[in-house]
All heavy atoms as an XYZ file, in Angstrom:
995
protein
N      16.315      3.922     -3.295
C      17.659      3.408     -3.044
C      17.687      2.829     -1.656
O      17.271      3.466     -0.683
C      18.683      4.544     -3.196
C      20.069      4.135     -2.865
C      20.996      5.308     -2.941
C      22.298      4.909     -2.302
N      23.214      5.996     -2.163
N      18.201      1.613     -1.532
C      18.311      1.002     -0.212
C      19.752      1.056      0.280
O      20.683      0.932     -0.472
C      17.873     -0.466     -0.299
C      16.416     -0.655     -0.583
S      15.959     -2.394     -0.626
C      16.424     -2.935      0.996
N      19.910      1.286      1.565
C      21.237      1.295      2.163
C      21.685     -0.154      2.368
O      20.900     -1.046      2.624
C      21.226      2.022      3.524
C      21.049      3.513      3.377
O      21.405      4.045      2.317
O      20.525      4.121      4.318
N      22.962     -0.361      2.239
C      23.540     -1.677      2.451
C      23.517     -1.984      3.941
O      23.933     -1.162      4.758
C      24.992     -1.727      1.923
C      25.654     -3.052      2.219
C      24.987     -1.434      0.420
N      23.005     -3.140      4.333
C      22.952     -3.517      5.735
C      24.315     -3.903      6.277
O      24.633     -3.593      7.427
C      21.935     -4.653      5.943
C      20.468     -4.291      5.653
C      19.584     -5.526      5.855
C      20.014     -3.171      6.564
N      25.068     -4.669      5.522
C      26.354     -5.167      5.974
C      27.409     -4.904      4.895
O      27.717     -5.753      4.099
C      26.272     -6.693      6.256
C      25.191     -7.017      7.256
C      23.978     -7.535      6.845
C      25.409     -6.782      8.589
C      22.983     -7.830      7.769
C      24.423     -7.070      9.536
C      23.199     -7.607      9.118
N      28.023     -3.696      4.908
C      29.052     -3.373      3.898
C      30.304     -4.197      4.072
O      30.547     -4.764      5.142
C      29.325     -1.886      4.158
C      28.951     -1.657      5.581
C      27.832     -2.627      5.868
N      31.075     -4.301      3.021
C      32.352     -5.017      3.062
C      33.170     -4.492      4.219
O      33.354     -3.300      4.351
C      33.101     -4.869      1.745
C      34.416     -5.594      1.696
C      34.456     -6.972      1.695
C      35.608     -4.908      1.687
C      35.666     -7.641      1.682
C      36.813     -5.550      1.640
C      36.837     -6.940      1.632
N      33.640     -5.368      5.080
C      34.392     -4.961      6.272
C      33.573     -4.889      7.510
O      34.074     -4.671      8.602
N      32.239     -5.103      7.369
C      31.373     -5.054      8.551
C      31.738     -6.194      9.481
O      31.995     -7.311      9.065
C      29.930     -5.181      8.145
C      28.956     -5.206      9.307
C      28.508     -4.056      9.885
C      28.529     -6.431      9.823
C      27.630     -4.070     10.940
C      27.655     -6.482     10.894
C      27.227     -5.295     11.455
O      26.352     -5.350     12.525
N      31.803     -5.914     10.730
C      32.080     -6.959     11.710
C      32.094     -6.424     13.108
O      32.044     -5.196     13.316
N      32.109     -7.331     14.046
C      32.111     -6.940     15.450
C      33.484     -7.188     16.036
O      34.196     -8.068     15.629
C      31.049     -7.729     16.198
C      29.605     -7.533     15.730
C      28.680     -8.442     16.502
C      29.190     -6.083     15.888
N      33.836     -6.365     17.014
C      35.144     -6.473     17.660
C      34.984     -6.197     19.125
O      33.990     -5.586     19.574
C      36.112     -5.471     17.026
O      37.377     -5.516     17.677
N      35.925     -6.646     19.903
C      35.915     -6.331     21.342
C      36.621     -5.005     21.653
O      36.756     -4.651     22.802
C      36.560     -7.474     22.115
C      35.778     -8.753     22.056
C      36.174     -9.807     21.272
C      34.569     -8.878     22.776
C      35.425    -10.963     21.184
C      33.832    -10.034     22.727
C      34.259    -11.069     21.927
O      33.491    -12.214     21.858
N      37.040     -4.335     20.612
C      37.784     -3.075     20.793
C      37.395     -2.105     19.658
O      36.637     -2.473     18.784
C      39.291     -3.306     20.891
O      39.930     -2.124     21.314
C      39.865     -3.795     19.546
N      37.939     -0.907     19.715
C      37.672      0.082     18.677
C      38.982      0.586     18.110
O      40.033      0.528     18.773
C      36.878      1.279     19.255
O      37.606      1.808     20.375
C      35.498      0.863     19.705
N      38.924      1.064     16.870
C      40.108      1.567     16.177
C      39.847      2.925     15.609
O      38.714      3.239     15.228
C      40.507      0.608     15.034
C      40.947     -0.753     15.513
C      40.018     -1.778     15.686
C      42.270     -0.992     15.774
C      40.412     -2.990     16.157
C      42.689     -2.228     16.225
C      41.731     -3.270     16.410
N      40.856      3.750     15.548
C      40.794      5.058     14.916
C      41.875      5.149     13.861
O      42.995      4.640     14.057
C      40.975      6.169     15.945
N      41.579      5.808     12.758
C      42.522      5.974     11.644
C      42.800      7.434     11.412
O      41.898      8.299     11.626
C      41.963      5.389     10.347
C      42.128      3.899     10.105
C      41.254      3.113     11.035
C      41.801      3.594      8.685
N      43.992      7.747     10.949
C      44.311      9.096     10.523
C      43.941      9.235      9.045
O      43.795      8.242      8.358
C      45.794      9.401     10.695
O      46.565      8.645      9.768
N      43.794     10.455      8.605
C      43.588     10.701      7.179
C      44.815     10.195      6.403
O      45.951     10.374      6.857
C      43.414     12.223      6.945
C      42.914     12.587      5.606
C      42.620     14.085      5.576
C      42.048     14.476      4.238
N      41.732     15.899      4.197
N      44.642      9.510      5.291
C      45.800      8.959      4.567
C      46.681     10.070      4.020
O      46.237     11.160      3.703
C      45.181      8.169      3.439
C      43.730      8.366      3.483
C      43.376      9.185      4.671
N      47.998      9.747      3.946
C      48.945     10.640      3.253
C      49.431      9.917      2.029
O      49.634      8.690      2.044
C      50.122     11.020      4.162
O      50.781      9.841      4.608
C      49.645     11.809      5.387
N      49.660     10.658      0.961
C      50.018     10.088     -0.328
C      51.340     10.655     -0.799
O      51.576     11.858     -0.739
C      48.967     10.458     -1.413
C      47.542     10.246     -0.904
C      49.230      9.722     -2.705
C      47.129      8.856     -0.650
N      52.212      9.756     -1.311
C      53.442     10.180     -1.952
C      53.589      9.425     -3.256
O      53.481      8.190     -3.277
C      54.664      9.883     -1.065
C      54.725     10.717      0.187
C      55.962     10.438      1.003
C      55.919     11.268      2.281
N      57.005     10.913      3.184
N      53.794     10.138     -4.338
C      53.993      9.516     -5.658
C      55.437      9.687     -6.033
O      56.005     10.791     -5.994
C      53.103     10.173     -6.677
N      56.120      8.559     -6.401
C      57.485      8.606     -6.799
C      57.717      7.525     -7.849
O      57.424      6.344     -7.606
C      58.415      8.354     -5.586
C      59.876      8.499     -5.933
C      60.735      8.338     -4.692
C      62.190      8.498     -5.069
N      63.074      8.303     -3.911
N      58.155      7.955     -8.996
C      58.394      6.985    -10.087
C      57.086      6.312    -10.480
O      56.087      6.972    -10.700
N      57.125      5.002    -10.575
C      55.940      4.230    -10.996
C      55.118      3.762     -9.808
O      54.197      2.940     -9.976
C      56.379      3.004    -11.817
C      56.904      3.399    -13.173
O      56.506      4.477    -13.687
O      57.709      2.648    -13.750
N      55.379      4.271     -8.604
C      54.687      3.830     -7.412
C      53.965      4.966     -6.696
O      54.422      6.110     -6.746
C      55.619      3.147     -6.427
C      56.151      1.844     -6.967
O      55.447      1.077     -7.578
N      57.441      1.625     -6.734
N      52.887      4.624     -6.030
C      52.169      5.540     -5.165
C      52.157      4.900     -3.781
O      51.762      3.745     -3.638
C      50.734      5.780     -5.659
C      49.950      6.630     -4.701
C      50.724      6.359     -7.065
N      52.602      5.646     -2.789
C      52.659      5.118     -1.427
C      51.637      5.823     -0.580
O      51.583      7.053     -0.540
C      54.061      5.326     -0.814
O      55.015      4.666     -1.664
C      54.149      4.733      0.583
N      50.806      5.041      0.071
C      49.764      5.560      0.945
C      50.045      5.121      2.359
O      50.264      3.946      2.587
C      48.358      5.092      0.495
C      47.278      5.698      1.365
C      48.111      5.406     -0.974
N      50.039      6.055      3.272
C      50.273      5.738      4.694
C      49.077      6.187      5.535
O      48.471      7.221      5.243
C      51.517      6.454      5.208
O      52.673      5.989      4.511
N      48.767      5.391      6.557
C      47.677      5.701      7.465
C      48.083      5.248      8.869
O      48.686      4.178      9.010
C      46.322      5.117      6.993
C      46.383      3.626      6.974
C      45.185      5.611      7.835
N      47.817      6.047      9.854
C      48.083      5.676     11.234
C      46.839      4.989     11.801
O      45.736      5.538     11.686
C      48.481      6.903     12.095
C      49.734      7.547     11.538
C      48.661      6.471     13.555
C      50.059      8.875     12.154
N      47.027      3.827     12.378
C      45.910      3.075     12.973
C      46.179      2.997     14.492
O      47.295      2.636     14.897
C      45.836      1.655     12.387
C      44.629      0.917     12.987
C      45.768      1.692     10.888
N      45.183      3.303     15.287
C      45.332      3.225     16.734
C      44.217      2.396     17.329
O      43.047      2.552     16.962
C      45.307      4.613     17.329
C      45.514      4.577     18.850
C      45.655      5.944     19.450
C      45.955      5.796     20.966
N      46.204      7.083     21.614
N      44.560      1.515     18.229
C      43.583      0.734     18.975
C      43.131      1.638     20.134
O      43.899      1.872     21.060
C      44.180     -0.571     19.495
C      43.201     -1.393     20.267
O      42.182     -0.908     20.742
N      43.510     -2.664     20.425
N      41.949      2.169     20.042
C      41.449      3.142     21.039
C      40.652      2.467     22.150
O      40.116      3.148     23.019
C      40.564      4.219     20.356
O      39.517      3.565     19.622
C      41.420      5.064     19.427
N      40.532      1.153     22.093
C      39.748      0.439     23.098
C      40.611     -0.100     24.228
O      41.800      0.172     24.318
N      39.967     -0.913     25.067
C      40.670     -1.468     26.228
C      41.068     -2.910     26.058
O      41.582     -3.536     26.981
C      39.746     -1.345     27.458
O      38.526     -2.016     27.244
N      40.862     -3.474     24.858
C      41.253     -4.855     24.596
C      42.175     -4.916     23.358
O      42.117     -4.056     22.498
C      40.001     -5.720     24.352
N      43.039     -5.939     23.328
C      43.847     -6.154     22.109
C      42.903     -6.536     20.998
O      41.831     -7.092     21.224
C      44.830     -7.284     22.360
C      45.843     -6.964     23.482
O      45.825     -5.843     23.977
O      46.586     -7.867     23.840
N      43.315     -6.272     19.766
C      42.432     -6.591     18.649
C      43.145     -6.573     17.297
O      44.262     -6.091     17.183
N      42.442     -7.083     16.317
C      42.951     -7.159     14.930
C      41.922     -6.486     14.024
O      40.705     -6.710     14.188
C      43.162     -8.589     14.489
O      44.134     -9.198     15.372
C      43.676     -8.688     13.056
N      42.391     -5.653     13.101
C      41.492     -4.961     12.176
C      42.082     -5.040     10.767
O      43.325     -5.108     10.600
C      41.330     -3.490     12.607
C      40.350     -2.692     11.791
C      38.951     -3.239     11.830
O      38.630     -4.131     10.991
O      38.172     -2.824     12.668
N      41.216     -5.015      9.783
C      41.637     -4.956      8.398
C      41.400     -3.577      7.852
O      40.250     -3.117      7.814
C      40.897     -6.009      7.536
O      41.157     -7.314      8.095
C      41.348     -5.979      6.084
N      42.467     -2.905      7.444
C      42.363     -1.568      6.893
C      42.260     -1.682      5.379
O      43.081     -2.345      4.739
C      43.605     -0.700      7.254
C      43.830     -0.761      8.774
C      43.470      0.719      6.745
C      42.662     -0.340      9.629
N      41.228     -1.059      4.827
C      40.951     -1.150      3.385
C      41.296      0.186      2.723
O      41.054      1.253      3.291
C      39.467     -1.435      3.177
C      39.027     -2.710      3.868
C      37.514     -2.756      4.021
O      36.756     -2.236      3.204
N      37.049     -3.397      5.094
N      41.870      0.088      1.526
C      42.241      1.286      0.748
C      41.518      1.238     -0.595
O      41.620      0.246     -1.318
C      43.754      1.300      0.556
C      44.280      2.511     -0.228
C      44.021      3.831      0.537
C      45.765      2.384     -0.508
N      40.790      2.312     -0.882
C      40.027      2.442     -2.114
C      40.533      3.656     -2.872
O      41.149      4.549     -2.311
C      38.533      2.650     -1.828
C      37.884      1.495     -1.131
C      37.872      1.390      0.263
C      37.266      0.475     -1.864
C      37.278      0.324      0.926
C      36.689     -0.610     -1.223
C      36.690     -0.655      0.153
O      36.099     -1.719      0.808
N      40.253      3.674     -4.195
C      40.544      4.866     -4.981
C      39.455      5.075     -6.005
O      38.667      4.167     -6.322
C      41.917      4.722     -5.693
C      41.867      3.951     -6.977
C      41.723      4.594     -8.202
C      41.916      2.559     -6.991
C      41.660      3.893     -9.398
C      41.843      1.843     -8.153
C      41.733      2.505     -9.359
N      39.433      6.267     -6.536
C      38.596      6.602     -7.715
C      39.251      7.750     -8.454
O      39.907      8.602     -7.854
C      37.165      6.892     -7.358
C      36.890      8.220     -6.773
C      35.418      8.404     -6.423
N      35.125      9.733     -6.010
C      34.654     10.691     -6.812
N      34.376     10.454     -8.064
N      34.434     11.900     -6.330
N      39.118      7.723     -9.768
C      39.595      8.839    -10.584
C      38.427      9.811    -10.722
O      37.391      9.452    -11.261
C      40.054      8.341    -11.955
C      40.833      9.378    -12.760
C      41.485      8.776    -13.965
N      40.546      8.333    -14.953
C      40.031      9.084    -15.932
N      40.419     10.338    -16.054
N      39.185      8.589    -16.781
N      38.563     10.990    -10.155
C      37.419     11.898    -10.038
C      36.848     12.365    -11.387
O      35.689     12.685    -11.479
C      37.749     13.079     -9.123
O      38.898     13.734     -9.626
C      38.021     12.631     -7.700
N      37.683     12.383    -12.427
C      37.206     12.821    -13.741
C      36.359     11.730    -14.446
O      35.713     11.993    -15.441
C      38.367     13.212    -14.621
N      36.399     10.531    -13.916
C      35.697      9.393    -14.536
C      34.287      9.330    -13.978
O      33.963      8.521    -13.096
C      36.477      8.102    -14.252
C      35.952      6.912    -15.042
O      34.991      7.101    -15.831
O      36.474      5.818    -14.862
N      33.383     10.131    -14.530
C      32.010     10.253    -14.027
C      31.220      8.942    -14.199
O      30.308      8.673    -13.423
C      31.283     11.393    -14.724
N      31.535      8.147    -15.203
C      30.818      6.912    -15.413
C      31.501      5.694    -14.824
O      31.018      4.579    -14.917
C      30.585      6.691    -16.916
O      31.845      6.574    -17.570
N      32.641      5.918    -14.161
C      33.389      4.827    -13.550
C      32.848      4.468    -12.175
O      31.915      5.062    -11.676
N      33.484      3.507    -11.544
C      33.032      3.103    -10.194
C      33.225      4.206     -9.180
O      34.126      5.011     -9.298
C      33.906      1.892     -9.881
C      35.082      1.974    -10.786
C      34.647      2.760    -11.985
N      32.384      4.185     -8.122
C      32.483      5.192     -7.074
C      33.756      4.951     -6.206
O      34.310      5.890     -5.671
C      31.279      5.141     -6.153
C      29.968      5.497     -6.846
C      28.782      5.333     -5.872
C      29.997      6.936     -7.375
N      34.153      3.692     -6.117
C      35.395      3.348     -5.438
C      35.804      1.954     -5.853
O      34.986      1.124     -6.124
C      35.259      3.479     -3.899
C      34.214      2.582     -3.281
C      34.187      2.871     -1.786
C      32.918      2.344     -1.168
N      31.790      3.219     -1.168
N      37.120      1.741     -5.870
C      37.695      0.463     -6.236
C      38.702      0.074     -5.165
O      39.592      0.859     -4.815
C      38.453      0.566     -7.592
O      37.482      0.981     -8.586
C      39.036     -0.763     -7.990
N      38.536     -1.127     -4.608
C      39.492     -1.615     -3.614
C      40.825     -1.856     -4.300
O      40.923     -2.544     -5.298
C      38.977     -2.949     -3.011
C      39.856     -3.584     -1.937
C      39.891     -2.713     -0.687
C      39.330     -4.979     -1.615
N      41.884     -1.200     -3.774
C      43.203     -1.363     -4.404
C      44.228     -2.036     -3.468
O      45.257     -2.496     -3.925
C      43.763     -0.034     -4.941
S      43.857      1.259     -3.754
N      43.928     -2.099     -2.153
C      44.849     -2.765     -1.247
C      44.154     -2.877      0.114
O      43.170     -2.170      0.381
C      46.160     -1.996     -1.091
C      47.334     -2.918     -0.710
O      47.083     -4.091     -0.409
O      48.470     -2.405     -0.706
N      44.683     -3.742      0.929
C      44.244     -3.863      2.307
C      45.376     -4.475      3.133
O      46.256     -5.140      2.587
C      42.938     -4.692      2.449
C      43.119     -6.114      1.961
C      43.481     -7.131      2.847
C      42.914     -6.467      0.622
C      43.634     -8.446      2.419
C      43.052     -7.740      0.196
C      43.402     -8.749      1.088
O      43.556    -10.028      0.648
N      45.350     -4.182      4.416
C      46.330     -4.780      5.339
C      45.635     -5.092      6.662
O      44.834     -4.282      7.136
C      47.454     -3.805      5.625
C      48.578     -3.865      4.636
C      49.795     -3.038      5.096
O      49.983     -2.792      6.284
N      50.568     -2.599      4.149
N      45.959     -6.231      7.192
C      45.457     -6.564      8.492
C      46.506     -6.218      9.551
O      47.709     -6.453      9.352
C      45.153     -8.072      8.554
C      44.345     -8.485      9.748
C      43.927     -9.930      9.689
O      44.780    -10.821      9.610
N      42.621    -10.171      9.681
N      46.059     -5.626     10.673
C      46.990     -5.222     11.700
C      46.459     -5.651     13.043
O      45.249     -5.548     13.315
C      47.221     -3.678     11.660
C      45.946     -2.910     11.861
C      48.305     -3.246     12.628
N      47.328     -6.192     13.881
C      46.984     -6.557     15.269
C      47.676     -5.573     16.204
O      48.877     -5.383     16.115
C      47.449     -7.986     15.576
O      46.769     -8.901     14.768
N      46.871     -4.984     17.094
C      47.395     -3.980     18.003
C      46.933     -4.278     19.440
O      45.769     -4.658     19.667
C      46.900     -2.592     17.614
C      47.294     -2.067     16.227
C      46.563     -0.775     15.913
C      48.795     -1.884     16.169
N      47.811     -4.054     20.346
C      47.464     -4.119     21.782
C      46.650     -2.881     22.144
O      46.674     -1.865     21.439
C      48.732     -4.201     22.625
C      49.546     -5.462     22.350
C      50.575     -5.696     23.414
C      51.364     -6.948     23.174
N      50.590     -8.162     23.032
N      45.896     -2.949     23.201
C      45.109     -1.796     23.662
C      45.999     -0.567     23.782
O      47.070     -0.608     24.368
C      44.467     -2.131     24.993
N      45.594      0.535     23.156
C      46.346      1.785     23.208
C      47.497      1.896     22.224
O      48.040      2.960     22.030
N      47.862      0.800     21.558
C      48.981      0.815     20.623
C      48.552      1.462     19.297
O      47.404      1.349     18.882
C      49.481     -0.616     20.366
C      50.652     -0.730     19.448
C      51.057     -2.165     19.192
O      50.358     -3.094     19.558
O      52.151     -2.345     18.577
N      49.521      2.089     18.636
C      49.246      2.633     17.299
C      50.418      2.267     16.397
O      51.524      2.046     16.819
C      49.039      4.138     17.279
C      50.233      5.010     17.400
C      49.890      6.473     17.270
O      48.785      6.901     17.629
N      50.823      7.261     16.801
N      50.126      2.177     15.091
C      51.153      1.827     14.114
C      50.794      2.496     12.781
O      49.653      2.709     12.447
C      51.132      0.288     13.911
C      52.240     -0.193     13.029
C      52.325     -1.698     12.945
N      52.353     -2.307     14.264
C      51.856     -3.497     14.566
N      51.306     -4.199     13.646
N      51.898     -3.964     15.792
N      51.866      2.857     12.045
C      51.667      3.427     10.721
C      51.726      2.276      9.701
O      52.674      1.535      9.649
C      52.780      4.439     10.376
O      52.709      5.527     11.342
C      52.595      5.027      8.980
N      50.663      2.181      8.926
C      50.645      1.166      7.838
C      50.994      1.890      6.560
O      50.489      2.974      6.272
C      49.232      0.582      7.704
C      48.697     -0.238      8.866
C      47.346     -0.827      8.490
C      49.650     -1.309      9.264
N      51.853      1.260      5.762
C      52.258      1.826      4.477
C      51.928      0.830      3.387
O      52.299     -0.358      3.499
C      53.770      2.136      4.468
O      54.035      3.065      5.546
C      54.194      2.758      3.184
N      51.199      1.293      2.379
C      50.817      0.470      1.232
C      51.425      1.087     -0.004
O      51.137      2.255     -0.313
C      49.314      0.362      1.124
C      48.645     -0.207      2.363
S      46.844     -0.231      2.227
C      46.401      0.069      3.911
N      52.248      0.328     -0.725
C      52.880      0.817     -1.933
C      52.190      0.181     -3.145
O      52.125     -1.041     -3.243
C      54.389      0.497     -1.958
O      54.976      1.136     -0.834
C      55.042      1.042     -3.196
N      51.688      1.023     -4.000
C      50.894      0.568     -5.179
C      51.609      0.926     -6.442
O      51.983      2.088     -6.643
C      49.505      1.228     -5.181
C      48.735      1.231     -3.868
C      47.572      2.217     -3.991
C      48.253     -0.149     -3.565
N      51.818     -0.021     -7.350
C      52.264      0.364     -8.696
C      51.150      1.148     -9.368
O      49.966      0.847     -9.166
C      52.534     -0.971     -9.368
C      51.810     -1.993     -8.583
C      51.605     -1.448     -7.205
N      51.487      2.158    -10.126
C      50.468      2.984    -10.786
C      49.517      2.138    -11.611
O      48.338      2.494    -11.748
C      51.116      4.068    -11.671
C      51.714      5.186    -10.871
C      52.261      6.244    -11.819
N      53.119      7.178    -11.099
C      52.782      8.396    -10.754
N      51.621      8.877    -11.090
N      53.633      9.184    -10.111
N      49.980      1.016    -12.151
C      49.104      0.166    -12.985
C      47.917     -0.366    -12.174
O      46.886     -0.687    -12.741
C      49.891     -1.007    -13.597
C      50.716     -0.600    -14.816
C      49.891      0.164    -15.842
O      50.107      1.337    -16.091
N      48.945     -0.491    -16.474
N      48.073     -0.474    -10.818
C      46.961     -0.928    -10.014
C      45.845      0.113     -9.965
O      44.732     -0.190     -9.585
C      47.436     -1.246     -8.618
C      46.366     -2.020     -7.843
C      46.784     -2.481     -6.484
N      47.874     -3.404     -6.529
C      48.504     -3.853     -5.443
N      48.116     -3.445     -4.266
N      49.506     -4.682     -5.547
N      46.153      1.330    -10.376
C      45.190      2.413    -10.415
C      44.630      2.601    -11.808
O      44.187      3.698    -12.192
C      45.845      3.729     -9.914
C      46.519      3.609     -8.546
C      47.203      4.942     -8.214
C      45.534      3.198     -7.460
N      44.576      1.550    -12.582
C      44.064      1.606    -13.948
C      42.538      1.834    -13.971
O      41.813      1.290    -13.123
C      44.388      0.295    -14.708
O      45.766      0.176    -14.885
N      42.137      2.643    -14.913
C      40.714      2.871    -15.185
C      40.486      2.758    -16.671
O      41.401      2.749    -17.465
C      40.263      4.254    -14.650
O      41.069      5.275    -15.278
C      40.384      4.363    -13.147
N      39.220      2.657    -17.065
C      38.875      2.488    -18.438
C      39.106      3.775    -19.226
O      38.677      4.847    -18.837
C      37.408      2.086    -18.606
C      36.990      1.868    -20.021
C      36.210      2.661    -20.783
C      37.423      0.776    -20.858
N      36.090      2.139    -22.048
C      36.830      0.996    -22.119
C      38.207     -0.328    -20.656
C      37.008      0.114    -23.182
C      38.395     -1.203    -21.732
C      37.805     -0.984    -22.982
N      39.879      3.654    -20.324
C      40.134      4.791    -21.225
C      39.341      4.540    -22.516
O      39.698      3.668    -23.314
C      41.634      4.872    -21.533
C      41.980      6.071    -22.408
O      41.046      6.779    -22.894
O      43.183      6.275    -22.644
N      38.272      5.288    -22.702
C      37.374      5.089    -23.840
C      38.067      5.410    -25.155
O      37.727      4.863    -26.210
C      36.125      5.916    -23.665
N      39.049      6.307    -25.129
C      39.763      6.674    -26.375
C      40.596      5.532    -26.911
O      40.730      5.396    -28.138
C      40.599      7.933    -26.150
C      39.778      9.170    -25.912
C      40.636     10.380    -25.667
O      41.823     10.290    -25.351
N      40.032     11.563    -25.852
N      41.212      4.762    -26.036
C      42.073      3.680    -26.477
C      41.421      2.296    -26.310
O      41.998      1.286    -26.657
C      43.405      3.702    -25.737
O      43.182      3.470    -24.341
C      44.171      4.976    -25.972
N      40.219      2.275    -25.698
C      39.555      1.014    -25.392
C      40.400      0.082    -24.536
O      40.451     -1.119    -24.803
C      39.054      0.312    -26.667
C      37.742      0.875    -27.169
O      36.988      1.486    -26.408
N      37.537      0.716    -28.435
N      41.102      0.632    -23.575
C      41.971     -0.177    -22.712
C      41.844      0.293    -21.261
O      41.412      1.397    -20.986
C      43.451     -0.052    -23.104
O      43.848      1.301    -22.994
C      43.720     -0.563    -24.512
N      42.232     -0.612    -20.365
C      42.375     -0.252    -18.968
C      43.810      0.223    -18.827
O      44.741     -0.473    -19.213
C      42.138     -1.444    -18.053
C      40.722     -1.955    -18.018
S      39.587     -0.822    -17.126
C      40.147     -1.014    -15.454
N      44.004      1.431    -18.276
C      45.350      1.942    -18.128
C      45.353      3.046    -17.061
O      44.302      3.624    -16.747
C      45.934      2.465    -19.439
C      45.258      3.683    -19.985
C      45.887      4.146    -21.314
N      45.404      5.461    -21.671
C      45.912      6.619    -21.302
N      46.972      6.645    -20.517
N      45.400      7.778    -21.691
N      46.532      3.315    -16.505
C      46.670      4.460    -15.601
C      46.574      5.743    -16.389
O      47.192      5.865    -17.446
C      48.005      4.398    -14.864
C      48.251      5.645    -14.058
C      47.612      5.829    -12.845
C      49.084      6.644    -14.519
C      47.813      6.992    -12.112
C      49.306      7.800    -13.783
C      48.632      7.961    -12.565
N      45.785      6.682    -15.913
C      45.607      7.973    -16.557
C      45.948      9.087    -15.578
O      45.492      9.065    -14.447
C      44.180      8.150    -17.051
C      43.787      7.031    -18.057
C      42.312      7.148    -18.423
O      41.926      8.082    -19.078
N      41.545      6.176    -17.973
N      46.749     10.024    -15.991
C      47.072     11.137    -15.138
C      45.829     11.964    -14.805
O      44.888     12.015    -15.601
C      48.106     12.033    -15.780
C      49.433     11.318    -16.010
C      50.582     12.306    -16.194
N      51.832     11.636    -16.163
C      52.490     11.271    -15.086
N      51.986     11.557    -13.902
N      53.644     10.685    -15.163
N      45.851     12.579    -13.634
C      44.720     13.419    -13.246
C      44.478     13.383    -11.730
O      45.328     12.981    -10.959
N      43.294     13.848    -11.377
C      42.894     13.938     -9.960
C      42.356     12.591     -9.495
O      41.484     11.992    -10.126
C      41.859     15.018     -9.810
C      41.519     15.396     -8.398
C      42.593     16.265     -7.739
O      43.390     16.874     -8.413
N      42.590     16.292     -6.426
N      42.868     12.130     -8.343
C      42.433     10.869     -7.748
C      41.983     11.147     -6.327
O      42.485     12.062     -5.676
C      43.535      9.832     -7.738
C      43.776      9.176     -9.059
C      44.456      9.842    -10.076
C      43.314      7.876     -9.309
C      44.643      9.263    -11.327
C      43.496      7.274    -10.545
C      44.171      7.963    -11.536
O      44.362      7.391    -12.752
N      41.075     10.351     -5.829
C      40.677     10.377     -4.434
C      40.991      9.008     -3.854
O      40.640      7.969     -4.423
C      39.191     10.679     -4.302
C      38.759     10.803     -2.842
C      37.311     11.214     -2.761
O      36.416     10.438     -3.066
N      37.074     12.452     -2.351
N      41.692      9.022     -2.699
C      41.975      7.802     -1.981
C      41.139      7.796     -0.717
O      40.927      8.871     -0.091
C      43.487      7.713     -1.625
C      44.317      7.346     -2.824
C      44.820      8.347     -3.631
C      44.591      6.033     -3.114
C      45.601      8.037     -4.733
C      45.371      5.713     -4.216
C      45.879      6.710     -5.031
N      40.660      6.636     -0.346
C      39.780      6.466      0.812
C      40.307      5.308      1.650
O      40.569      4.219      1.114
C      38.341      6.173      0.362
C      37.725      7.304     -0.468
S      36.426      6.743     -1.561
C      37.382      6.375     -3.039
N      40.428      5.509      2.941
C      40.911      4.469      3.850
C      39.893      4.295      4.969
O      39.325      5.252      5.437
C      42.281      4.810      4.418
N      39.691      3.035      5.366
C      38.785      2.752      6.462
C      38.767      1.289      6.840
O      39.490      0.484      6.283
N      37.889      0.984      7.745
C      37.708     -0.408      8.206
C      36.466     -1.032      7.598
O      36.177     -2.183      7.876
C      37.611     -0.422      9.742
O      36.484      0.337     10.139
C      38.880      0.100     10.388
N      35.757     -0.278      6.773
C      34.539     -0.739      6.127
C      34.398      0.014      4.805
O      34.916      1.109      4.671
C      33.353     -0.452      7.031
O      32.143     -0.589      6.309
N      33.692     -0.580      3.881
C      33.473      0.073      2.585
C      32.378      1.148      2.688
O      32.181      1.873      1.712
C      33.145     -0.937      1.517
O      31.884     -1.546      1.783
N      31.707      1.264      3.804
C      30.647      2.248      3.961
C      31.237      3.662      3.823
O      32.219      3.970      4.493
C      29.948      2.074      5.313
N      30.639      4.466      2.980
C      31.165      5.817      2.732
C      31.343      6.667      4.007
O      32.262      7.458      4.118
C      30.261      6.562      1.748
C      30.526      6.167      0.303
O      31.647      5.762     -0.010
O      29.571      6.245     -0.510
N      30.446      6.496      4.961
C      30.490      7.305      6.156
C      31.718      7.048      7.013
O      32.118      7.880      7.789
C      29.229      7.124      7.000
O      29.107      5.710      7.289
C      27.985      7.606      6.279
N      32.340      5.871      6.843
C      33.491      5.544      7.703
C      34.846      5.733      6.987
O      35.868      5.513      7.583
C      33.396      4.109      8.191
O      33.591      3.198      7.107
N      34.802      6.134      5.721
C      36.059      6.283      4.937
C      36.633      7.667      5.110
O      35.942      8.668      4.993
C      35.815      5.982      3.485
C      35.439      4.528      3.149
C      34.983      4.398      1.692
C      36.594      3.581      3.440
N      37.959      7.734      5.348
C      38.689      8.990      5.387
C      39.256      9.246      4.001
O      39.878      8.346      3.413
C      39.792      8.911      6.419
C      39.288      8.697      7.844
C      40.400      8.262      8.772
C      38.642      9.979      8.355
N      39.005     10.427      3.455
C      39.292     10.707      2.046
C      40.365     11.782      1.883
O      40.459     12.713      2.674
C      38.020     11.153      1.350
C      36.932     10.125      1.433
C      35.598     10.626      0.935
C      34.542      9.530      1.119
N      33.255      9.954      0.710
N      41.180     11.598      0.851
C      42.176     12.597      0.495
C      42.264     12.649     -1.023
O      42.226     11.624     -1.698
C      43.549     12.323      1.153
C      44.157     11.024      0.648
C      44.509     13.494      0.956
N      42.356     13.888     -1.577
C      42.478     14.066     -3.058
C      43.925     14.384     -3.389
O      44.596     15.089     -2.623
C      41.586     15.226     -3.502
C      40.098     14.924     -3.309
O      39.703     13.771     -3.538
O      39.341     15.835     -2.920
N      44.363     13.846     -4.534
C      45.739     14.071     -4.927
C      45.808     14.075     -6.467
O      45.041     13.410     -7.138
C      46.665     12.972     -4.328
C      46.296     11.621     -4.867
C      48.117     13.312     -4.584
N      46.706     14.865     -6.987
C      47.002     14.897     -8.438
C      48.086     13.910     -8.738
O      49.188     13.983     -8.158
C      47.406     16.302     -8.844
C      47.663     16.490    -10.311
C      46.378     16.694    -11.124
O      45.369     17.108    -10.564
O      46.415     16.421    -12.339
N      47.836     12.946     -9.621
C      48.874     11.957     -9.992
C      49.169     12.069    -11.482
O      48.357     12.378    -12.280
C      48.396     10.538     -9.693
C      48.160     10.208     -8.215
C      47.628      8.802     -8.076
C      49.455     10.335     -7.435
């Protein structure tokens, strides 16, 4: 197995960013994910925060699926809470019993980061 040299989101910046672990709220047909982003460097900068998910019971499914992203520009030392609201249908996975893509209740893992590399993603598990 070879490691990916340049994962999605790889890039250089004149500053650094730190993220909090995502928080999840499910209400009605929507799932809201919030993450605090802080510019921890000494220069102003822009970063793209990526949000992935996976249904943990789906052993043959993808390891992660990009479900949203937001670009944020922050001054040095500034922090902001990003909120991403997802309709449950965006969390569709393959249902072999019905031969359809659909939202299925169960355990989900959400991952937030500035790169798709597993080592940089902050993860949280939630029952939906």
